[in-house]
N, C-alpha and C positions, 0 to 999 in steps of 0.2 A: 623361550619362547621371546620372539621377537614381538612388536606390537607394532600398528601403522599409525600413521600421525591421526590424531581425531580431528575430523571435519571438525572447525568451529562455526556455532550456527552464526547464521545473519542476522543482525537486525533487521526489524521488521522497517517498515518506512515510517516517518513521524509526517500523519496529517493535519493538516489542517481547520480543527475538529468544530471554529463556529461557520468553517465552508458546509462539513459534513452533516449539520445538525437537524435539519430537512430531506433531507437524501432518503429518496427508497428505494433505492440500489445496497446499499451498506450499514442502512437503520441507523445512521449516526455515527458511525464508528473511524470512519475516512478511508478505512480497509476495506478490501474483496479479498477469500482466499481461490486461490485458484487452481485448478484441478491438479497442479501437482503437491499441492499445499504448500502452499508458499502465500503471505501476505503482501497486496503490491498495490499502491492507488488509487482507489477509485476514480475511473474514468468518465461517472457524472459532473462529478460535486470536487473533485480536487484539481490545480493549476498542473499540469504537461512541464515543466523543469527544460524540456528538450523539443517542445514547442512553442515558445516562447510568449505563449497570453495563458489570459488567467483563464478557470473555469467556465465563463459563463462566455466567454468570445467565438 
């Protein structure tokens, strides 16, 4: 019996915990879980690298 390739687990993003410390959305974790069950950086406290701005700007 042949088995298909296992999907490799994606590593969760690495948040800056110093920025996340007082965030009420992610509760200090720096990441949030989407409806699909995936982790993504908190859009309230973490900078978006594609945007080129910091989280406060």
